[in-house]
C-alpha positions as a printed Julia matrix, in Angstrom:
116×3 Matrix{Float64}:
  13.8    -1.2     4.49
  11.46   -1.09    1.48
  12.17   -3.58   -1.3
  12.0    -2.94   -5.02
   8.83   -3.94   -6.87
   8.85   -7.19   -8.83
   8.6    -6.43  -12.57
   7.02   -9.86  -13.16
   4.19   -9.29  -10.65
   0.71   -8.64  -12.02
   0.29   -5.51   -9.85
   1.81   -2.25  -11.06
   4.96   -1.13   -9.23
   3.23    1.7    -7.33
   0.64   -0.77   -6.01
   3.33   -3.2    -4.91
   5.02   -0.42   -2.96
   1.71    0.76   -1.49
   0.77   -2.74   -0.36
   4.23   -3.39    1.07
   4.25   -0.24    3.2
   0.6    -0.74    4.28
   1.27   -4.34    5.34
   4.41   -3.44    7.23
   2.7    -0.52    8.99
  -0.28   -2.71    9.94
   1.97   -5.45   11.3
   4.06   -3.0    13.31
   7.19   -3.72   11.28
   7.12   -0.01   10.42
   6.34    1.56   13.77
   4.17    4.67   14.04
   6.35    7.73   13.65
   8.92    5.97   11.48
  10.29    8.46    8.99
  10.1     7.21    5.4
  12.62    8.12    2.7
  11.85   11.05    0.44
  10.07   10.24   -2.8
  13.17   11.0    -4.83
  15.47    9.15   -2.44
  13.35    6.0    -2.4
  12.92    6.07   -6.18
  16.69    6.26   -6.62
  17.29    3.52   -4.04
  14.78    1.15   -5.67
  15.57    2.05   -9.28
  12.01    3.12  -10.1
  10.5     6.3   -11.48
   9.89    9.14   -9.03
   6.21    9.19  -10.07
   5.89    5.53   -9.02
   6.89    6.31   -5.45
   4.92    9.56   -5.44
   1.73    7.73   -6.41
   2.27    5.04   -3.77
   2.82    7.72   -1.11
  -0.29    9.68   -2.24
  -2.45    6.57   -1.95
  -0.95    5.61    1.39
  -1.65    9.1     2.69
  -5.23    8.96    1.41
  -5.62    5.63    3.25
  -4.3     7.17    6.48
  -1.26    4.89    6.58
   1.29    7.71    6.29
   1.31   11.43    6.95
   3.37   14.09    5.23
   4.46   16.98    7.4
   5.83   19.41    4.87
   9.59   19.86    5.08
   9.79   17.58    8.13
   9.11   14.57    5.92
   6.79   11.61    5.59
   6.03    9.37    8.54
   4.07    6.21    9.34
   0.79    7.32   10.9
  -0.44    6.24   14.3
  -1.01    2.52   14.74
  -4.78    2.99   14.73
  -4.72    4.44   11.23
  -2.22    1.85   10.04
  -4.13   -1.13   11.4
  -7.39    0.11    9.89
  -5.71   -0.05    6.5
  -5.09   -3.8     6.89
  -8.72   -4.51    6.01
  -8.43   -2.12    3.08
  -5.39   -4.01    1.78
  -7.23   -7.33    2.11
 -10.28   -5.95    0.31
  -8.14   -4.58   -2.51
  -6.39   -7.92   -2.9
  -9.7    -9.75   -3.04
 -11.08   -7.29   -5.59
  -7.96   -7.58   -7.75
  -7.99  -11.38   -7.62
 -11.71  -11.5    -8.4
 -11.18   -9.31  -11.46
  -8.26  -11.48  -12.61
 -10.5   -14.53  -12.29
 -13.16  -12.83  -14.4
 -15.74  -12.52  -11.63
 -18.28   -9.75  -11.67
 -18.99   -7.64   -8.61
 -22.17   -9.57   -7.79
 -20.34  -12.91   -7.98
 -17.5   -11.63   -5.8
 -19.97  -10.31   -3.2
 -21.82  -13.62   -3.2
 -18.59  -15.52   -2.51
 -17.7   -13.12    0.28
 -21.17  -13.52    1.82
 -20.82  -17.3     1.7
 -17.38  -17.16    3.28
 -18.6   -14.84    6.01
């Protein structure tokens, strides 16, 4: 279901997991209402630290991609919330790439304005 983060990728493992779940929820690959593994269970399955998965889940919940319902578990949120996160994922990717390229915020905004 969810694949392990790539240790050679420039993004930290929690961010790779966050982006993966957000993309899959936005595309419908993870349907609304899909129950996600527990933090501990997913960490064990992927061979990563529990805190890595916990941080990814916290950020996904803050973005409205997933919802945690106490002892019932963690679920993919409604498709409206998931699809709205697609733009957030794209913006975060652009910001990360711009920083890696050494662009300042004003330069990155200018490029976005020109592309628009």
